[in-house]
N, CA, C and O atoms as a Maestro MAE file, in Angstrom:
{
 s_m_m2io_version
 :::
 2.0.0
}

f_m_ct {
 s_m_title
 :::
 protein
 m_atom[264] {
  # First column is atom index #
  i_m_mmod_type
  r_m_x_coord
  r_m_y_coord
  r_m_z_coord
  i_m_residue_number
  s_m_chain_name
  s_m_pdb_residue_name
  s_m_pdb_atom_name
  i_m_atomic_number
  :::
  1 25 3.508 8.812 12.505 1 A "UNK " " N  " 7
  2 3 2.456 8.410 11.578 1 A "UNK " " CA " 6
  3 2 2.416 9.407 10.432 1 A "UNK " " C  " 6
  4 15 2.411 10.620 10.645 1 A "UNK " " O  " 8
  5 25 2.388 8.881 9.215 2 A "UNK " " N  " 7
  6 3 2.224 9.719 8.030 2 A "UNK " " CA " 6
  7 2 0.768 9.606 7.596 2 A "UNK " " C  " 6
  8 15 0.247 8.507 7.406 2 A "UNK " " O  " 8
  9 25 0.123 10.753 7.444 3 A "UNK " " N  " 7
  10 3 -1.300 10.819 7.112 3 A "UNK " " CA " 6
  11 2 -1.471 11.129 5.630 3 A "UNK " " C  " 6
  12 15 -0.758 11.961 5.071 3 A "UNK " " O  " 8
  13 25 -2.429 10.446 5.002 4 A "UNK " " N  " 7
  14 3 -2.817 10.759 3.618 4 A "UNK " " CA " 6
  15 2 -4.334 10.925 3.589 4 A "UNK " " C  " 6
  16 15 -5.012 10.720 4.596 4 A "UNK " " O  " 8
  17 25 -4.849 11.295 2.437 5 A "UNK " " N  " 7
  18 3 -6.304 11.453 2.313 5 A "UNK " " CA " 6
  19 2 -7.029 10.122 2.501 5 A "UNK " " C  " 6
  20 15 -8.217 10.104 2.825 5 A "UNK " " O  " 8
  21 25 -6.326 9.018 2.302 6 A "UNK " " N  " 7
  22 3 -6.927 7.698 2.433 6 A "UNK " " CA " 6
  23 2 -6.819 7.136 3.856 6 A "UNK " " C  " 6
  24 15 -7.347 6.061 4.141 6 A "UNK " " O  " 8
  25 25 -6.141 7.857 4.739 7 A "UNK " " N  " 7
  26 3 -5.976 7.378 6.114 7 A "UNK " " CA " 6
  27 2 -7.320 7.420 6.837 7 A "UNK " " C  " 6
  28 15 -8.063 8.394 6.724 7 A "UNK " " O  " 8
  29 25 -7.621 6.370 7.571 8 A "UNK " " N  " 7
  30 3 -8.871 6.272 8.322 8 A "UNK " " CA " 6
  31 2 -8.747 7.091 9.608 8 A "UNK " " C  " 6
  32 15 -7.741 7.015 10.313 8 A "UNK " " O  " 8
  33 25 -9.772 7.862 9.895 9 A "UNK " " N  " 7
  34 3 -9.752 8.771 11.044 9 A "UNK " " CA " 6
  35 2 -9.524 8.015 12.350 9 A "UNK " " C  " 6
  36 15 -8.786 8.495 13.210 9 A "UNK " " O  " 8
  37 25 -10.129 6.864 12.516 10 A "UNK " " N  " 7
  38 3 -9.933 6.074 13.721 10 A "UNK " " CA " 6
  39 2 -8.472 5.720 13.945 10 A "UNK " " C  " 6
  40 15 -8.005 5.705 15.084 10 A "UNK " " O  " 8
  41 25 -7.750 5.436 12.873 11 A "UNK " " N  " 7
  42 3 -6.324 5.118 12.992 11 A "UNK " " CA " 6
  43 2 -5.533 6.330 13.472 11 A "UNK " " C  " 6
  44 15 -4.609 6.201 14.274 11 A "UNK " " O  " 8
  45 25 -5.902 7.502 12.978 12 A "UNK " " N  " 7
  46 3 -5.226 8.734 13.385 12 A "UNK " " CA " 6
  47 2 -5.505 9.010 14.858 12 A "UNK " " C  " 6
  48 15 -4.592 9.342 15.614 12 A "UNK " " O  " 8
  49 25 -6.752 8.873 15.261 13 A "UNK " " N  " 7
  50 3 -7.122 9.115 16.659 13 A "UNK " " CA " 6
  51 2 -6.459 8.106 17.580 13 A "UNK " " C  " 6
  52 15 -6.064 8.457 18.692 13 A "UNK " " O  " 8
  53 25 -6.331 6.860 17.141 14 A "UNK " " N  " 7
  54 3 -5.673 5.839 17.946 14 A "UNK " " CA " 6
  55 2 -4.174 6.126 18.092 14 A "UNK " " C  " 6
  56 15 -3.572 5.805 19.116 14 A "UNK " " O  " 8
  57 25 -3.591 6.720 17.080 15 A "UNK " " N  " 7
  58 3 -2.163 7.055 17.128 15 A "UNK " " CA " 6
  59 2 -1.891 8.106 18.205 15 A "UNK " " C  " 6
  60 15 -0.978 7.943 19.014 15 A "UNK " " O  " 8
  61 25 -2.679 9.182 18.216 16 A "UNK " " N  " 7
  62 3 -2.510 10.214 19.243 16 A "UNK " " CA " 6
  63 2 -3.752 11.100 19.261 16 A "UNK " " C  " 6
  64 15 -3.862 12.053 18.489 16 A "UNK " " O  " 8
  65 25 -4.665 10.775 20.136 17 A "UNK " " N  " 7
  66 3 -5.930 11.498 20.252 17 A "UNK " " CA " 6
  67 2 -5.712 12.965 20.589 17 A "UNK " " C  " 6
  68 15 -6.387 13.833 20.036 17 A "UNK " " O  " 8
  69 25 -4.780 13.250 21.486 18 A "UNK " " N  " 7
  70 3 -4.560 14.629 21.932 18 A "UNK " " CA " 6
  71 2 -4.071 15.531 20.809 18 A "UNK " " C  " 6
  72 15 -4.442 16.703 20.747 18 A "UNK " " O  " 8
  73 25 -3.247 14.998 19.929 19 A "UNK " " N  " 7
  74 3 -2.768 15.796 18.793 19 A "UNK " " CA " 6
  75 2 -3.854 15.933 17.736 19 A "UNK " " C  " 6
  76 15 -4.092 17.030 17.232 19 A "UNK " " O  " 8
  77 25 -4.517 14.830 17.396 20 A "UNK " " N  " 7
  78 3 -5.416 14.799 16.251 20 A "UNK " " CA " 6
  79 2 -6.796 15.385 16.501 20 A "UNK " " C  " 6
  80 15 -7.343 16.057 15.627 20 A "UNK " " O  " 8
  81 25 -7.367 15.150 17.665 21 A "UNK " " N  " 7
  82 3 -8.754 15.542 17.921 21 A "UNK " " CA " 6
  83 2 -9.046 17.007 17.639 21 A "UNK " " C  " 6
  84 15 -10.074 17.296 17.027 21 A "UNK " " O  " 8
  85 25 -8.196 17.953 18.052 22 A "UNK " " N  " 7
  86 3 -8.514 19.364 17.790 22 A "UNK " " CA " 6
  87 2 -8.675 19.700 16.305 22 A "UNK " " C  " 6
  88 15 -9.454 20.586 15.953 22 A "UNK " " O  " 8
  89 25 -7.952 19.004 15.443 23 A "UNK " " N  " 7
  90 3 -8.078 19.264 14.008 23 A "UNK " " CA " 6
  91 2 -9.457 18.836 13.498 23 A "UNK " " C  " 6
  92 15 -10.066 19.534 12.688 23 A "UNK " " O  " 8
  93 25 -9.939 17.698 13.970 24 A "UNK " " N  " 7
  94 3 -11.250 17.221 13.540 24 A "UNK " " CA " 6
  95 2 -12.377 18.036 14.165 24 A "UNK " " C  " 6
  96 15 -13.375 18.332 13.509 24 A "UNK " " O  " 8
  97 25 -12.218 18.389 15.405 25 A "UNK " " N  " 7
  98 3 -13.212 19.252 16.051 25 A "UNK " " CA " 6
  99 2 -13.270 20.602 15.343 25 A "UNK " " C  " 6
  100 15 -14.343 21.194 15.221 25 A "UNK " " O  " 8
  101 25 -12.137 21.085 14.882 26 A "UNK " " N  " 7
  102 3 -12.059 22.366 14.190 26 A "UNK " " CA " 6
  103 2 -12.774 22.401 12.847 26 A "UNK " " C  " 6
  104 15 -13.139 23.473 12.367 26 A "UNK " " O  " 8
  105 25 -12.979 21.230 12.235 27 A "UNK " " N  " 7
  106 3 -13.711 21.198 10.961 27 A "UNK " " CA " 6
  107 2 -15.176 20.858 11.178 27 A "UNK " " C  " 6
  108 15 -15.916 20.641 10.218 27 A "UNK " " O  " 8
  109 25 -15.599 20.812 12.449 28 A "UNK " " N  " 7
  110 3 -17.006 20.548 12.742 28 A "UNK " " CA " 6
  111 2 -17.334 19.089 12.950 28 A "UNK " " C  " 6
  112 15 -18.507 18.716 12.984 28 A "UNK " " O  " 8
  113 25 -16.323 18.259 13.089 29 A "UNK " " N  " 7
  114 3 -16.537 16.833 13.299 29 A "UNK " " CA " 6
  115 2 -16.536 16.575 14.803 29 A "UNK " " C  " 6
  116 15 -15.503 16.255 15.390 29 A "UNK " " O  " 8
  117 25 -17.711 16.721 15.416 30 A "UNK " " N  " 7
  118 3 -17.813 16.666 16.867 30 A "UNK " " CA " 6
  119 2 -18.171 15.291 17.411 30 A "UNK " " C  " 6
  120 15 -18.263 15.120 18.627 30 A "UNK " " O  " 8
  121 25 -18.374 14.319 16.551 31 A "UNK " " N  " 7
  122 3 -18.761 12.984 17.021 31 A "UNK " " CA " 6
  123 2 -17.617 12.002 16.797 31 A "UNK " " C  " 6
  124 15 -17.795 10.978 16.137 31 A "UNK " " O  " 8
  125 25 -16.458 12.307 17.338 32 A "UNK " " N  " 7
  126 3 -15.271 11.494 17.090 32 A "UNK " " CA " 6
  127 2 -15.378 10.078 17.639 32 A "UNK " " C  " 6
  128 15 -14.672 9.185 17.169 32 A "UNK " " O  " 8
  129 25 -16.237 9.854 18.613 33 A "UNK " " N  " 7
  130 3 -16.416 8.515 19.157 33 A "UNK " " CA " 6
  131 2 -17.400 7.668 18.375 33 A "UNK " " C  " 6
  132 15 -17.512 6.465 18.610 33 A "UNK " " O  " 8
  133 25 -18.107 8.280 17.456 34 A "UNK " " N  " 7
  134 3 -19.105 7.587 16.653 34 A "UNK " " CA " 6
  135 2 -18.417 6.570 15.739 34 A "UNK " " C  " 6
  136 15 -17.445 6.914 15.066 34 A "UNK " " O  " 8
  137 25 -18.897 5.334 15.703 35 A "UNK " " N  " 7
  138 3 -18.260 4.325 14.851 35 A "UNK " " CA " 6
  139 2 -18.179 4.738 13.379 35 A "UNK " " C  " 6
  140 15 -17.203 4.418 12.701 35 A "UNK " " O  " 8
  141 25 -19.181 5.434 12.892 36 A "UNK " " N  " 7
  142 3 -19.158 5.844 11.484 36 A "UNK " " CA " 6
  143 2 -18.036 6.834 11.217 36 A "UNK " " C  " 6
  144 15 -17.324 6.711 10.221 36 A "UNK " " O  " 8
  145 25 -17.873 7.815 12.098 37 A "UNK " " N  " 7
  146 3 -16.838 8.820 11.859 37 A "UNK " " CA " 6
  147 2 -15.443 8.219 12.001 37 A "UNK " " C  " 6
  148 15 -14.525 8.623 11.288 37 A "UNK " " O  " 8
  149 25 -15.271 7.275 12.896 38 A "UNK " " N  " 7
  150 3 -13.964 6.640 13.087 38 A "UNK " " CA " 6
  151 2 -13.583 5.783 11.884 38 A "UNK " " C  " 6
  152 15 -12.402 5.506 11.674 38 A "UNK " " O  " 8
  153 25 -14.564 5.361 11.094 39 A "UNK " " N  " 7
  154 3 -14.291 4.526 9.939 39 A "UNK " " CA " 6
  155 2 -14.123 5.294 8.638 39 A "UNK " " C  " 6
  156 15 -13.801 4.705 7.607 39 A "UNK " " O  " 8
  157 25 -14.337 6.598 8.679 40 A "UNK " " N  " 7
  158 3 -14.198 7.425 7.480 40 A "UNK " " CA " 6
  159 2 -12.736 7.730 7.204 40 A "UNK " " C  " 6
  160 15 -11.905 7.756 8.112 40 A "UNK " " O  " 8
  161 25 -12.443 7.959 5.942 41 A "UNK " " N  " 7
  162 3 -11.115 8.452 5.589 41 A "UNK " " CA " 6
  163 2 -11.109 9.973 5.722 41 A "UNK " " C  " 6
  164 15 -12.161 10.603 5.829 41 A "UNK " " O  " 8
  165 25 -9.933 10.541 5.714 42 A "UNK " " N  " 7
  166 3 -9.801 12.006 5.737 42 A "UNK " " CA " 6
  167 2 -10.578 12.598 4.567 42 A "UNK " " C  " 6
  168 15 -11.311 13.573 4.732 42 A "UNK " " O  " 8
  169 25 -10.418 12.012 3.396 43 A "UNK " " N  " 7
  170 3 -11.077 12.531 2.193 43 A "UNK " " CA " 6
  171 2 -12.599 12.511 2.338 43 A "UNK " " C  " 6
  172 15 -13.267 13.478 1.968 43 A "UNK " " O  " 8
  173 25 -13.147 11.433 2.866 44 A "UNK " " N  " 7
  174 3 -14.596 11.319 3.048 44 A "UNK " " CA " 6
  175 2 -15.108 12.346 4.061 44 A "UNK " " C  " 6
  176 15 -16.126 12.998 3.827 44 A "UNK " " O  " 8
  177 25 -14.417 12.486 5.164 45 A "UNK " " N  " 7
  178 3 -14.840 13.433 6.199 45 A "UNK " " CA " 6
  179 2 -14.775 14.866 5.686 45 A "UNK " " C  " 6
  180 15 -15.665 15.671 5.960 45 A "UNK " " O  " 8
  181 25 -13.735 15.177 4.952 46 A "UNK " " N  " 7
  182 3 -13.597 16.536 4.423 46 A "UNK " " CA " 6
  183 2 -14.682 16.849 3.404 46 A "UNK " " C  " 6
  184 15 -15.174 17.976 3.347 46 A "UNK " " O  " 8
  185 25 -15.055 15.867 2.604 47 A "UNK " " N  " 7
  186 3 -16.127 16.083 1.624 47 A "UNK " " CA " 6
  187 2 -17.435 16.394 2.325 47 A "UNK " " C  " 6
  188 15 -18.184 17.266 1.884 47 A "UNK " " O  " 8
  189 25 -17.721 15.687 3.418 48 A "UNK " " N  " 7
  190 3 -18.954 15.899 4.170 48 A "UNK " " CA " 6
  191 2 -18.961 17.272 4.839 48 A "UNK " " C  " 6
  192 15 -19.995 17.936 4.908 48 A "UNK " " O  " 8
  193 25 -17.798 17.685 5.328 49 A "UNK " " N  " 7
  194 3 -17.716 18.925 6.102 49 A "UNK " " CA " 6
  195 2 -17.243 20.131 5.288 49 A "UNK " " C  " 6
  196 15 -17.042 21.212 5.842 49 A "UNK " " O  " 8
  197 25 -17.065 19.953 3.979 50 A "UNK " " N  " 7
  198 3 -16.688 21.069 3.119 50 A "UNK " " CA " 6
  199 2 -15.308 21.639 3.412 50 A "UNK " " C  " 6
  200 15 -15.103 22.852 3.380 50 A "UNK " " O  " 8
  201 25 -14.368 20.750 3.698 51 A "UNK " " N  " 7
  202 3 -13.009 21.159 4.053 51 A "UNK " " CA " 6
  203 2 -12.037 20.624 3.009 51 A "UNK " " C  " 6
  204 15 -12.254 19.553 2.441 51 A "UNK " " O  " 8
  205 25 -10.962 21.376 2.757 52 A "UNK " " N  " 7
  206 3 -9.924 20.956 1.819 52 A "UNK " " CA " 6
  207 2 -9.122 19.817 2.447 52 A "UNK " " C  " 6
  208 15 -8.420 20.028 3.436 52 A "UNK " " O  " 8
  209 25 -9.218 18.618 1.885 53 A "UNK " " N  " 7
  210 3 -8.544 17.437 2.439 53 A "UNK " " CA " 6
  211 2 -7.031 17.592 2.418 53 A "UNK " " C  " 6
  212 15 -6.355 17.198 3.369 53 A "UNK " " O  " 8
  213 25 -6.494 18.161 1.346 54 A "UNK " " N  " 7
  214 3 -5.041 18.332 1.256 54 A "UNK " " CA " 6
  215 2 -4.523 19.240 2.370 54 A "UNK " " C  " 6
  216 15 -3.463 18.988 2.944 54 A "UNK " " O  " 8
  217 25 -5.272 20.290 2.667 55 A "UNK " " N  " 7
  218 3 -4.877 21.218 3.727 55 A "UNK " " CA " 6
  219 2 -4.888 20.529 5.092 55 A "UNK " " C  " 6
  220 15 -3.976 20.723 5.895 55 A "UNK " " O  " 8
  221 25 -5.920 19.727 5.353 56 A "UNK " " N  " 7
  222 3 -6.004 19.016 6.627 56 A "UNK " " CA " 6
  223 2 -4.881 17.992 6.745 56 A "UNK " " C  " 6
  224 15 -4.289 17.851 7.815 56 A "UNK " " O  " 8
  225 25 -4.582 17.284 5.678 57 A "UNK " " N  " 7
  226 3 -3.491 16.306 5.678 57 A "UNK " " CA " 6
  227 2 -2.168 16.998 5.992 57 A "UNK " " C  " 6
  228 15 -1.370 16.490 6.779 57 A "UNK " " O  " 8
  229 25 -1.936 18.145 5.384 58 A "UNK " " N  " 7
  230 3 -0.706 18.896 5.633 58 A "UNK " " CA " 6
  231 2 -0.604 19.298 7.101 58 A "UNK " " C  " 6
  232 15 0.459 19.164 7.708 58 A "UNK " " O  " 8
  233 25 -1.691 19.786 7.669 59 A "UNK " " N  " 7
  234 3 -1.695 20.198 9.075 59 A "UNK " " CA " 6
  235 2 -1.472 19.021 10.013 59 A "UNK " " C  " 6
  236 15 -0.710 19.122 10.975 59 A "UNK " " O  " 8
  237 25 -2.136 17.905 9.732 60 A "UNK " " N  " 7
  238 3 -1.961 16.719 10.579 60 A "UNK " " CA " 6
  239 2 -0.537 16.187 10.504 60 A "UNK " " C  " 6
  240 15 0.046 15.834 11.529 60 A "UNK " " O  " 8
  241 25 0.026 16.126 9.308 61 A "UNK " " N  " 7
  242 3 1.394 15.642 9.171 61 A "UNK " " CA " 6
  243 2 2.380 16.556 9.899 61 A "UNK " " C  " 6
  244 15 3.334 16.076 10.511 61 A "UNK " " O  " 8
  245 25 2.155 17.850 9.836 62 A "UNK " " N  " 7
  246 3 3.016 18.784 10.577 62 A "UNK " " CA " 6
  247 2 2.901 18.557 12.074 62 A "UNK " " C  " 6
  248 15 3.903 18.583 12.790 62 A "UNK " " O  " 8
  249 25 1.691 18.338 12.545 63 A "UNK " " N  " 7
  250 3 1.472 18.094 13.970 63 A "UNK " " CA " 6
  251 2 2.121 16.788 14.430 63 A "UNK " " C  " 6
  252 15 2.558 16.681 15.576 63 A "UNK " " O  " 8
  253 25 2.183 15.798 13.540 64 A "UNK " " N  " 7
  254 3 2.814 14.527 13.856 64 A "UNK " " CA " 6
  255 2 4.322 14.549 13.577 64 A "UNK " " C  " 6
  256 15 5.006 13.539 13.742 64 A "UNK " " O  " 8
  257 25 4.822 15.696 13.158 65 A "UNK " " N  " 7
  258 3 6.264 15.830 12.944 65 A "UNK " " CA " 6
  259 2 6.773 15.315 11.614 65 A "UNK " " C  " 6
  260 15 7.935 14.927 11.493 65 A "UNK " " O  " 8
  261 25 5.890 15.310 10.601 66 A "UNK " " N  " 7
  262 3 6.295 14.826 9.268 66 A "UNK " " CA " 6
  263 2 6.482 15.984 8.314 66 A "UNK " " C  " 6
  264 15 6.821 15.776 7.149 66 A "UNK " " O  " 8
  :::
 }
 m_bond[263] {
  # First column is bond index #
  i_m_from
  i_m_to
  i_m_order
  :::
  1 1 2 1
  2 2 3 1
  3 3 4 2
  4 3 5 1
  5 5 6 1
  6 6 7 1
  7 7 8 2
  8 7 9 1
  9 9 10 1
  10 10 11 1
  11 11 12 2
  12 11 13 1
  13 13 14 1
  14 14 15 1
  15 15 16 2
  16 15 17 1
  17 17 18 1
  18 18 19 1
  19 19 20 2
  20 19 21 1
  21 21 22 1
  22 22 23 1
  23 23 24 2
  24 23 25 1
  25 25 26 1
  26 26 27 1
  27 27 28 2
  28 27 29 1
  29 29 30 1
  30 30 31 1
  31 31 32 2
  32 31 33 1
  33 33 34 1
  34 34 35 1
  35 35 36 2
  36 35 37 1
  37 37 38 1
  38 38 39 1
  39 39 40 2
  40 39 41 1
  41 41 42 1
  42 42 43 1
  43 43 44 2
  44 43 45 1
  45 45 46 1
  46 46 47 1
  47 47 48 2
  48 47 49 1
  49 49 50 1
  50 50 51 1
  51 51 52 2
  52 51 53 1
  53 53 54 1
  54 54 55 1
  55 55 56 2
  56 55 57 1
  57 57 58 1
  58 58 59 1
  59 59 60 2
  60 59 61 1
  61 61 62 1
  62 62 63 1
  63 63 64 2
  64 63 65 1
  65 65 66 1
  66 66 67 1
  67 67 68 2
  68 67 69 1
  69 69 70 1
  70 70 71 1
  71 71 72 2
  72 71 73 1
  73 73 74 1
  74 74 75 1
  75 75 76 2
  76 75 77 1
  77 77 78 1
  78 78 79 1
  79 79 80 2
  80 79 81 1
  81 81 82 1
  82 82 83 1
  83 83 84 2
  84 83 85 1
  85 85 86 1
  86 86 87 1
  87 87 88 2
  88 87 89 1
  89 89 90 1
  90 90 91 1
  91 91 92 2
  92 91 93 1
  93 93 94 1
  94 94 95 1
  95 95 96 2
  96 95 97 1
  97 97 98 1
  98 98 99 1
  99 99 100 2
  100 99 101 1
  101 101 102 1
  102 102 103 1
  103 103 104 2
  104 103 105 1
  105 105 106 1
  106 106 107 1
  107 107 108 2
  108 107 109 1
  109 109 110 1
  110 110 111 1
  111 111 112 2
  112 111 113 1
  113 113 114 1
  114 114 115 1
  115 115 116 2
  116 115 117 1
  117 117 118 1
  118 118 119 1
  119 119 120 2
  120 119 121 1
  121 121 122 1
  122 122 123 1
  123 123 124 2
  124 123 125 1
  125 125 126 1
  126 126 127 1
  127 127 128 2
  128 127 129 1
  129 129 130 1
  130 130 131 1
  131 131 132 2
  132 131 133 1
  133 133 134 1
  134 134 135 1
  135 135 136 2
  136 135 137 1
  137 137 138 1
  138 138 139 1
  139 139 140 2
  140 139 141 1
  141 141 142 1
  142 142 143 1
  143 143 144 2
  144 143 145 1
  145 145 146 1
  146 146 147 1
  147 147 148 2
  148 147 149 1
  149 149 150 1
  150 150 151 1
  151 151 152 2
  152 151 153 1
  153 153 154 1
  154 154 155 1
  155 155 156 2
  156 155 157 1
  157 157 158 1
  158 158 159 1
  159 159 160 2
  160 159 161 1
  161 161 162 1
  162 162 163 1
  163 163 164 2
  164 163 165 1
  165 165 166 1
  166 166 167 1
  167 167 168 2
  168 167 169 1
  169 169 170 1
  170 170 171 1
  171 171 172 2
  172 171 173 1
  173 173 174 1
  174 174 175 1
  175 175 176 2
  176 175 177 1
  177 177 178 1
  178 178 179 1
  179 179 180 2
  180 179 181 1
  181 181 182 1
  182 182 183 1
  183 183 184 2
  184 183 185 1
  185 185 186 1
  186 186 187 1
  187 187 188 2
  188 187 189 1
  189 189 190 1
  190 190 191 1
  191 191 192 2
  192 191 193 1
  193 193 194 1
  194 194 195 1
  195 195 196 2
  196 195 197 1
  197 197 198 1
  198 198 199 1
  199 199 200 2
  200 199 201 1
  201 201 202 1
  202 202 203 1
  203 203 204 2
  204 203 205 1
  205 205 206 1
  206 206 207 1
  207 207 208 2
  208 207 209 1
  209 209 210 1
  210 210 211 1
  211 211 212 2
  212 211 213 1
  213 213 214 1
  214 214 215 1
  215 215 216 2
  216 215 217 1
  217 217 218 1
  218 218 219 1
  219 219 220 2
  220 219 221 1
  221 221 222 1
  222 222 223 1
  223 223 224 2
  224 223 225 1
  225 225 226 1
  226 226 227 1
  227 227 228 2
  228 227 229 1
  229 229 230 1
  230 230 231 1
  231 231 232 2
  232 231 233 1
  233 233 234 1
  234 234 235 1
  235 235 236 2
  236 235 237 1
  237 237 238 1
  238 238 239 1
  239 239 240 2
  240 239 241 1
  241 241 242 1
  242 242 243 1
  243 243 244 2
  244 243 245 1
  245 245 246 1
  246 246 247 1
  247 247 248 2
  248 247 249 1
  249 249 250 1
  250 250 251 1
  251 251 252 2
  252 251 253 1
  253 253 254 1
  254 254 255 1
  255 255 256 2
  256 255 257 1
  257 257 258 1
  258 258 259 1
  259 259 260 2
  260 259 261 1
  261 261 262 1
  262 262 263 1
  263 263 264 2
  :::
 }
}
């Protein structure tokens, strides 16, 4: 899976929860099962949590082997 700032968090979690969840928990997103959080894009979640979206995308893509 290739992740971008427009990728929906639920899609990332569905691809591989074990790889992705620690990254979201690390930015303070502790309600990963919440329907609202699963429907947010990376960019939206990062704006809410004060995190650099580009940095998170880079980390997720590396974790997914991209």
